BABAFI-128658 format. One record per residue (C-alpha): residue number from 0; residue in three letters; x, y, z. Coordinates in nm, 4 decimals, always signed. Layout:
BABAFI-128658
<pt NUM; 'Ala'; <X; Y; Z>>
...
***
This chain:
BABAFI-128658
<pt 0; 'Met'; <-1.0618; +1.0394; -8.2103>>
<pt 1; 'Thr'; <-0.9529; +0.9515; -7.8347>>
<pt 2; 'Cys'; <-1.3059; +1.1826; -7.7221>>
<pt 3; 'Arg'; <-1.5210; +1.0813; -7.9606>>
<pt 4; 'Leu'; <-1.4042; +0.7057; -7.8811>>
<pt 5; 'Leu'; <-1.4750; +0.7833; -7.4858>>
<pt 6; 'Leu'; <-1.8187; +0.9281; -7.6254>>
<pt 7; 'Ser'; <-1.8824; +0.6165; -7.8125>>
<pt 8; 'Ala'; <-1.7881; +0.3952; -7.5087>>
<pt 9; 'Leu'; <-2.0337; +0.6012; -7.2865>>
<pt 10; 'Leu'; <-2.3179; +0.5860; -7.5159>>
<pt 11; 'Val'; <-2.2602; +0.2195; -7.4796>>
<pt 12; 'Phe'; <-2.2250; +0.1870; -7.1489>>
<pt 13; 'Cys'; <-2.5839; +0.4004; -7.0848>>
<pt 14; 'Gln'; <-2.7660; +0.2402; -7.3042>>
<pt 15; 'Val'; <-2.6783; -0.1005; -7.1474>>
<pt 16; 'Ala'; <-2.7164; +0.0767; -6.7849>>
<pt 17; 'Ala'; <-3.0546; +0.1472; -6.9303>>
<pt 18; 'Ala'; <-3.1273; -0.1783; -7.0771>>
<pt 19; 'Ala'; <-3.0308; -0.3200; -6.6784>>
<pt 20; 'Asp'; <-3.2567; -0.1164; -6.4866>>
<pt 21; 'Ala'; <-3.5719; -0.1924; -6.7648>>
<pt 22; 'Pro'; <-3.8817; -0.3014; -6.5351>>
<pt 23; 'Arg'; <-3.9337; -0.6512; -6.6762>>
<pt 24; 'Ile'; <-4.3543; -0.5854; -6.7190>>
<pt 25; 'Val'; <-4.6234; -0.9116; -6.6911>>
<pt 26; 'Thr'; <-4.9850; -0.7498; -6.8306>>
<pt 27; 'Leu'; <-5.3275; -0.9337; -6.7496>>
<pt 28; 'Ala'; <-5.5264; -0.8016; -7.0361>>
<pt 29; 'Pro'; <-5.4979; -0.7935; -7.4326>>
<pt 30; 'His'; <-5.5233; -0.4443; -7.4322>>
<pt 31; 'Leu'; <-5.2938; -0.4239; -7.1430>>
<pt 32; 'Thr'; <-5.0500; -0.5569; -7.4152>>
<pt 33; 'Glu'; <-5.1132; -0.3411; -7.7580>>
<pt 34; 'Leu'; <-5.0996; -0.0462; -7.4753>>
<pt 35; 'Val'; <-4.7894; -0.1648; -7.3550>>
<pt 36; 'Tyr'; <-4.6182; -0.2336; -7.6690>>
<pt 37; 'Gly'; <-4.7273; +0.1298; -7.7917>>
<pt 38; 'Ser'; <-4.5716; +0.2889; -7.4987>>
<pt 39; 'Gly'; <-4.3017; +0.1623; -7.6684>>
<pt 40; 'Ala'; <-4.1798; -0.0475; -7.3886>>
<pt 41; 'Gly'; <-4.2671; -0.3958; -7.5823>>
<pt 42; 'Asp'; <-3.9078; -0.5306; -7.5302>>
<pt 43; 'Arg'; <-3.9552; -0.4795; -7.1083>>
<pt 44; 'Leu'; <-4.2138; -0.7399; -7.1732>>
<pt 45; 'Val'; <-4.1994; -1.1338; -6.9939>>
<pt 46; 'Gly'; <-4.5447; -1.2678; -6.9773>>
<pt 47; 'Thr'; <-4.8999; -1.2054; -7.0789>>
<pt 48; 'Val'; <-5.2265; -1.4394; -7.0928>>
<pt 49; 'Glu'; <-5.4176; -1.5675; -7.3575>>
<pt 50; 'Tyr'; <-5.5693; -1.3814; -7.6353>>
<pt 51; 'Ser'; <-5.2686; -1.1240; -7.6504>>
<pt 52; 'Asp'; <-5.2580; -1.0994; -8.0342>>
<pt 53; 'Tyr'; <-5.1332; -0.7960; -8.1513>>
<pt 54; 'Pro'; <-4.8784; -0.6508; -8.2404>>
<pt 55; 'Pro'; <-4.7442; -1.0282; -8.3875>>
<pt 56; 'Glu'; <-4.5169; -1.0773; -8.1525>>
<pt 57; 'Ala'; <-4.7039; -1.0527; -7.8414>>
<pt 58; 'Arg'; <-4.7891; -1.3854; -7.9548>>
<pt 59; 'Gln'; <-4.4758; -1.4951; -7.8623>>
<pt 60; 'Leu'; <-4.5255; -1.3996; -7.4955>>
<pt 61; 'Pro'; <-4.5379; -1.6497; -7.2405>>
<pt 62; 'Arg'; <-4.8809; -1.7100; -7.0939>>
<pt 63; 'Val'; <-4.9815; -1.6644; -6.6770>>
<pt 64; 'Gly'; <-5.3304; -1.8115; -6.7255>>
<pt 65; 'Asp'; <-5.6020; -1.5499; -6.8749>>
<pt 66; 'Ala'; <-5.8098; -1.2128; -6.7802>>
<pt 67; 'Trp'; <-5.9358; -1.4171; -6.4856>>
<pt 68; 'Arg'; <-5.7148; -1.7126; -6.3547>>
<pt 69; 'Val'; <-5.3783; -1.6256; -6.3368>>
<pt 70; 'Asp'; <-5.0966; -1.9484; -6.2542>>
<pt 71; 'Leu'; <-4.8758; -1.7690; -5.9724>>
<pt 72; 'Glu'; <-4.6399; -2.0129; -5.9901>>
<pt 73; 'Gln'; <-4.5386; -1.9745; -6.3229>>
<pt 74; 'Leu'; <-4.6012; -1.5845; -6.2646>>
<pt 75; 'Leu'; <-4.3303; -1.5651; -6.0247>>
<pt 76; 'Ala'; <-4.0900; -1.7626; -6.2516>>
<pt 77; 'Leu'; <-4.0788; -1.4961; -6.4916>>
<pt 78; 'Lys'; <-3.9516; -1.2408; -6.1961>>
<pt 79; 'Pro'; <-4.1360; -0.9372; -6.3397>>
<pt 80; 'Asp'; <-4.0715; -0.6126; -6.1261>>
<pt 81; 'Val'; <-4.4923; -0.4778; -6.2050>>
<pt 82; 'Val'; <-4.7642; -0.6404; -6.3613>>
<pt 83; 'Leu'; <-5.0322; -0.4389; -6.4837>>
<pt 84; 'Ala'; <-5.3656; -0.4995; -6.4559>>
<pt 85; 'Trp'; <-5.6921; -0.4565; -6.5579>>
<pt 86; 'Thr'; <-5.9238; -0.1883; -6.3008>>
<pt 87; 'Thr'; <-6.1981; -0.3632; -6.3085>>
<pt 88; 'Gly'; <-6.1528; -0.6440; -6.5257>>
<pt 89; 'Thr'; <-5.8941; -0.7765; -6.3292>>
<pt 90; 'Pro'; <-6.0596; -1.0181; -6.0550>>
<pt 91; 'Asp'; <-6.0125; -0.8033; -5.6593>>
<pt 92; 'Asp'; <-5.9149; -1.1592; -5.5124>>
<pt 93; 'Leu'; <-5.6723; -1.2059; -5.8519>>
<pt 94; 'Val'; <-5.4739; -0.9082; -5.7432>>
<pt 95; 'Ala'; <-5.5233; -0.9242; -5.3702>>
<pt 96; 'Arg'; <-5.2880; -1.2660; -5.3802>>
<pt 97; 'Ile'; <-5.0442; -1.1119; -5.6404>>
<pt 98; 'Arg'; <-4.9165; -0.8615; -5.4341>>
<pt 99; 'Gly'; <-4.9744; -1.1320; -5.1493>>
<pt 100; 'Leu'; <-4.6692; -1.2729; -5.2821>>
<pt 101; 'Gly'; <-4.4750; -0.9525; -5.2978>>
<pt 102; 'Leu'; <-4.5072; -0.8554; -5.6662>>
<pt 103; 'Arg'; <-4.5906; -0.5147; -5.7005>>
<pt 104; 'Val'; <-4.9249; -0.4524; -5.8581>>
<pt 105; 'Val'; <-5.0070; -0.1339; -6.1121>>
<pt 106; 'Met'; <-5.3839; -0.0991; -6.1330>>
<pt 107; 'Ile'; <-5.4835; +0.0656; -6.5368>>
<pt 108; 'Pro'; <-5.7903; +0.2254; -6.5489>>
<pt 109; 'Thr'; <-5.9224; +0.2421; -6.9327>>
<pt 110; 'Phe'; <-6.3356; +0.3653; -6.8753>>
<pt 111; 'Glu'; <-6.3415; +0.6293; -7.1036>>
<pt 112; 'Ile'; <-6.1765; +0.6748; -7.4320>>
<pt 113; 'Thr'; <-5.8972; +0.9301; -7.3442>>
<pt 114; 'Asp'; <-5.8401; +0.6938; -7.0309>>
<pt 115; 'Ile'; <-5.5966; +0.5418; -7.3625>>
<pt 116; 'Ser'; <-5.3636; +0.8008; -7.3678>>
<pt 117; 'Glu'; <-5.3533; +0.8626; -6.9836>>
<pt 118; 'Ala'; <-5.2637; +0.4439; -6.9463>>
<pt 119; 'Met'; <-4.9664; +0.5368; -7.2308>>
<pt 120; 'Arg'; <-4.8387; +0.7863; -7.0178>>
<pt 121; 'Arg'; <-4.8416; +0.6208; -6.7339>>
<pt 122; 'Ile'; <-4.6772; +0.2909; -6.8512>>
<pt 123; 'Gly'; <-4.4375; +0.5382; -7.0340>>
<pt 124; 'Glu'; <-4.3573; +0.6326; -6.6518>>
<pt 125; 'Ile'; <-4.2611; +0.2665; -6.5281>>
<pt 126; 'Ala'; <-4.1529; +0.1144; -6.8300>>
<pt 127; 'Gly'; <-3.9156; +0.4292; -6.8643>>
<pt 128; 'Thr'; <-4.0358; +0.4825; -7.1996>>
<pt 129; 'Leu'; <-4.1925; +0.8339; -7.2031>>
<pt 130; 'Asp'; <-3.9661; +1.0344; -7.4189>>
<pt 131; 'Val'; <-4.1968; +0.7319; -7.7011>>
<pt 132; 'Ala'; <-4.5095; +0.7407; -7.4936>>
<pt 133; 'Ala'; <-4.5768; +1.0684; -7.4433>>
<pt 134; 'Pro'; <-4.5355; +1.1185; -7.7791>>
<pt 135; 'Ala'; <-4.8121; +0.8328; -7.9424>>
<pt 136; 'Ala'; <-5.0006; +0.9404; -7.6445>>
<pt 137; 'Asp'; <-5.0286; +1.3376; -7.7276>>
<pt 138; 'Gln'; <-5.1311; +1.2160; -8.1152>>
<pt 139; 'Phe'; <-5.4119; +0.9529; -8.0111>>
<pt 140; 'Asp'; <-5.5486; +1.3152; -7.7978>>
<pt 141; 'Ala'; <-5.5246; +1.4352; -8.1631>>
<pt 142; 'Arg'; <-5.6724; +1.2185; -8.3585>>
<pt 143; 'Phe'; <-5.9578; +1.1534; -8.1315>>
<pt 144; 'Val'; <-6.0374; +1.5339; -8.0838>>
<pt 145; 'Ala'; <-5.9840; +1.5342; -8.4930>>
<pt 146; 'Leu'; <-6.2782; +1.2635; -8.4653>>
<pt 147; 'Arg'; <-6.5123; +1.4033; -8.2513>>
<pt 148; 'Lys'; <-6.5457; +1.7757; -8.4367>>
<pt 149; 'Gln'; <-6.5388; +1.5875; -8.7823>>
<pt 150; 'Tyr'; <-6.9094; +1.4165; -8.6667>>
<pt 151; 'Glu'; <-7.0278; +1.7247; -8.3943>>
<pt 152; 'Gly'; <-7.3500; +1.7582; -8.5219>>
<pt 153; 'Ala'; <-7.4449; +1.4525; -8.7452>>
<pt 154; 'Ala'; <-7.7469; +1.3540; -8.7169>>
<pt 155; 'Ser'; <-7.9018; +1.1274; -8.4760>>
<pt 156; 'Val'; <-7.9518; +0.7453; -8.5461>>
<pt 157; 'Ser'; <-8.0853; +0.4902; -8.3413>>
<pt 158; 'Val'; <-7.8286; +0.1732; -8.3135>>
<pt 159; 'Phe'; <-7.8765; -0.2080; -8.1256>>
<pt 160; 'Val'; <-7.4911; -0.2924; -8.0746>>
<pt 161; 'Gln'; <-7.4834; -0.6807; -8.0988>>
<pt 162; 'Leu'; <-7.1413; -0.7739; -7.9441>>
<pt 163; 'Asp'; <-7.2966; -1.1959; -7.8776>>
<pt 164; 'Asp'; <-7.6223; -1.3704; -8.0522>>
<pt 165; 'Gln'; <-7.6365; -1.6635; -7.7908>>
<pt 166; 'Pro'; <-7.7587; -1.5619; -7.5594>>
<pt 167; 'Leu'; <-7.7729; -1.1589; -7.6974>>
<pt 168; 'Tyr'; <-7.5081; -0.9891; -7.5556>>
<pt 169; 'Thr'; <-7.4936; -0.5800; -7.6249>>
<pt 170; 'Val'; <-7.4150; -0.2586; -7.4335>>
<pt 171; 'Gly'; <-7.5088; -0.0254; -7.1187>>
<pt 172; 'Gly'; <-7.4212; +0.3050; -7.1481>>
<pt 173; 'Arg'; <-7.0951; +0.2065; -6.8976>>
<pt 174; 'His'; <-6.9297; +0.0374; -7.2092>>
<pt 175; 'Ile'; <-6.6828; +0.2173; -7.4143>>
<pt 176; 'Ile'; <-6.8485; +0.1302; -7.7548>>
<pt 177; 'Asp'; <-7.1416; +0.3490; -7.6010>>
<pt 178; 'Glu'; <-6.9414; +0.6229; -7.6042>>
<pt 179; 'Ile'; <-6.7894; +0.5201; -7.9760>>
<pt 180; 'Val'; <-7.1203; +0.5259; -8.0864>>
<pt 181; 'Thr'; <-7.2200; +0.8175; -7.9555>>
<pt 182; 'Leu'; <-6.9255; +1.0100; -8.0896>>
<pt 183; 'Cys'; <-7.0044; +0.9497; -8.4516>>
<pt 184; 'Gly'; <-7.3326; +1.0618; -8.3711>>
<pt 185; 'Gly'; <-7.5347; +0.7278; -8.2969>>
<pt 186; 'Arg'; <-7.7896; +0.6659; -8.0180>>
<pt 187; 'Asn'; <-7.7537; +0.2973; -7.8015>>
<pt 188; 'Val'; <-8.0702; +0.2074; -7.8307>>
<pt 189; 'Phe'; <-7.9963; -0.0062; -7.4747>>
<pt 190; 'Ala'; <-7.7474; +0.3437; -7.3184>>
<pt 191; 'Asp'; <-8.0062; +0.3454; -7.0030>>
<pt 192; 'Leu'; <-7.9709; -0.0692; -6.9013>>
<pt 193; 'Pro'; <-7.7179; -0.0015; -6.5780>>
<pt 194; 'Gln'; <-7.5066; -0.3250; -6.6553>>
<pt 195; 'Ile'; <-7.1741; -0.2708; -6.8883>>
<pt 196; 'Ala'; <-7.2902; -0.5454; -7.1366>>
<pt 197; 'Pro'; <-7.6188; -0.7065; -7.0500>>
<pt 198; 'Val'; <-7.8329; -0.9813; -7.1987>>
<pt 199; 'Val'; <-8.1300; -0.8718; -7.4193>>
<pt 200; 'Thr'; <-8.4035; -1.0536; -7.5870>>
<pt 201; 'Leu'; <-8.5192; -1.0673; -7.9523>>
<pt 202; 'Glu'; <-8.8261; -0.9274; -7.8587>>
<pt 203; 'Ser'; <-8.6746; -0.6279; -7.6836>>
<pt 204; 'Val'; <-8.4764; -0.5972; -7.9955>>
<pt 205; 'Leu'; <-8.7434; -0.5869; -8.2373>>
<pt 206; 'Ala'; <-9.0245; -0.4233; -7.9926>>
<pt 207; 'Ile'; <-8.7219; -0.1009; -7.9873>>
<pt 208; 'Asp'; <-8.6935; -0.1159; -8.3264>>
<pt 209; 'Pro'; <-8.3509; +0.0405; -8.3968>>
<pt 210; 'Gln'; <-8.2492; +0.2313; -8.7799>>
<pt 211; 'Val'; <-7.9061; +0.0397; -8.7388>>
<pt 212; 'Ile'; <-7.7650; -0.2467; -8.5689>>
<pt 213; 'Leu'; <-7.4069; -0.2968; -8.5596>>
<pt 214; 'Ser'; <-7.2376; -0.6642; -8.4937>>
<pt 215; 'Thr'; <-6.9185; -0.7096; -8.3068>>
<pt 216; 'Asp'; <-6.9715; -1.0717; -8.3026>>
<pt 217; 'Asp'; <-6.6717; -1.2782; -8.5099>>
<pt 218; 'Thr'; <-6.8804; -1.6286; -8.4853>>
<pt 219; 'Ile'; <-7.1098; -1.4490; -8.6870>>
<pt 220; 'Val'; <-6.9945; -1.4113; -9.0821>>
<pt 221; 'Asp'; <-7.2515; -1.1657; -9.2050>>
<pt 222; 'Pro'; <-7.5012; -1.0149; -8.9390>>
<pt 223; 'Ala'; <-7.7670; -0.8877; -9.2420>>
<pt 224; 'Ser'; <-7.8370; -1.2224; -9.3242>>
<pt 225; 'Gln'; <-7.9364; -1.3562; -8.9267>>
<pt 226; 'Trp'; <-8.1153; -1.0642; -8.9042>>
<pt 227; 'Ala'; <-8.2743; -1.0796; -9.2431>>
<pt 228; 'Arg'; <-8.5901; -1.3380; -9.1505>>
<pt 229; 'Trp'; <-8.7543; -1.0000; -8.9131>>
<pt 230; 'Thr'; <-8.8712; -0.8530; -9.2466>>
<pt 231; 'His'; <-9.0340; -0.5387; -9.0187>>
<pt 232; 'Ser'; <-8.6829; -0.4165; -8.8733>>
<pt 233; 'Ser'; <-8.6673; -0.1063; -9.0396>>
<pt 234; 'Ala'; <-8.2602; -0.1886; -8.9950>>
<pt 235; 'Val'; <-8.3395; -0.4987; -9.2188>>
<pt 236; 'Arg'; <-8.5592; -0.2643; -9.4960>>
<pt 237; 'Ala'; <-8.2699; -0.0289; -9.4913>>
<pt 238; 'Gly'; <-7.9771; -0.2344; -9.4889>>
<pt 239; 'Thr'; <-7.8037; -0.1084; -9.2126>>
<pt 240; 'Ile'; <-7.7045; -0.4262; -9.0722>>
<pt 241; 'Tyr'; <-7.2577; -0.3839; -9.0470>>
<pt 242; 'Ala'; <-7.0104; -0.6140; -8.9221>>
<pt 243; 'Leu'; <-6.7168; -0.4236; -8.7101>>
<pt 244; 'Asp'; <-6.4267; -0.5589; -8.5219>>
<pt 245; 'Ala'; <-6.4101; -0.7096; -8.2249>>
<pt 246; 'Asp'; <-6.0980; -0.5819; -8.1414>>
<pt 247; 'Thr'; <-6.0660; -0.2603; -8.2431>>
<pt 248; 'Met'; <-6.3449; -0.1498; -8.1461>>
<pt 249; 'Thr'; <-6.4265; -0.3455; -7.6979>>
<pt 250; 'Arg'; <-6.0518; -0.3559; -7.6506>>
<pt 251; 'Pro'; <-5.9115; +0.0081; -7.5214>>
<pt 252; 'Ala'; <-5.6227; +0.0219; -7.6474>>
<pt 253; 'Pro'; <-5.4180; +0.3129; -7.9157>>
<pt 254; 'Arg'; <-5.5920; +0.0752; -8.2412>>
<pt 255; 'Leu'; <-5.9689; +0.1615; -8.0789>>
<pt 256; 'Leu'; <-5.9708; +0.4631; -8.3079>>
<pt 257; 'Gln'; <-5.9484; +0.2371; -8.5667>>
<pt 258; 'Gly'; <-6.2939; +0.1023; -8.4656>>
<pt 259; 'Val'; <-6.4059; +0.4212; -8.3970>>
<pt 260; 'Glu'; <-6.3406; +0.5411; -8.7613>>
<pt 261; 'Ala'; <-6.5021; +0.2310; -8.8810>>
<pt 262; 'Thr'; <-6.8042; +0.2770; -8.6723>>
<pt 263; 'Cys'; <-6.8454; +0.6552; -8.7868>>
<pt 264; 'Ala'; <-6.8238; +0.5447; -9.1484>>
<pt 265; 'Val'; <-7.1183; +0.2841; -9.1388>>
<pt 266; 'Leu'; <-7.3224; +0.5362; -8.9670>>
<pt 267; 'Ala'; <-7.2436; +0.7713; -9.2036>>
<pt 268; 'Asp'; <-7.3404; +0.5415; -9.4747>>
<pt 269; 'Ala'; <-7.6314; +0.4060; -9.2938>>
<pt 270; 'Arg'; <-7.7761; +0.7855; -9.2528>>
<pt 271; 'Lys'; <-7.7393; +0.7836; -9.6409>>
<pt 272; 'Arg'; <-7.9583; +0.4557; -9.6897>>
<pt 273; 'Leu'; <-8.2019; +0.5739; -9.4203>>
<pt 274; 'Lys'; <-8.3195; +0.9025; -9.6201>>
***
């Protein structure tokens, strides 16, 4: 009995010590918030930025600004041990100012789908939750590989991705959505553009005449009706215009695979319609 009591007391002591050593984390992008939760470190988060709305408990976190502007006084008040910033997304001058305050900033790159699992492992190391993060990352990789194999050899279809309609934003070849479209057997008609999210003209889209239009613009309830007036469009004639959830398509976080699955499903439907 005495040994059991000692073991129980030791376990409680270790748990309390681990909690005391847990780093206080602030994230500077919504997808980084999702990555922290996906890495089993949600209880380490003490602050984040606007639009961090998933999982639901993230909505209760204090806000320090948005992805581009941060209230440094509010950030300091949260006493973070580490600030997670978005490589290429968080402005360099903002990172420099935060570091100038003596805070540790860790840059998390998420350029490609495979970077997501690496980010989870890195966050797990930082947060001390690698026992949760590593298996979650492995599961993500396994799902990704399975999806890639499933759609290998799928017939190619030309795709226009609409991020916004005013102005008409799309994705270049460096955007992660381009990788999603390619994995699913699509060909992004603006992949050659150097910008990540370039503005294009309506005339250029109609001239290229993509077989499929994918809209991630949440302000457009029915993108098919928006394009319906262009009756000579191949996508209009075939009925291959689809709305996809913006968050699961654009946030490089664990939910991105939902966006991959949705994209592959609608492109499979498009192939049937285009026959």
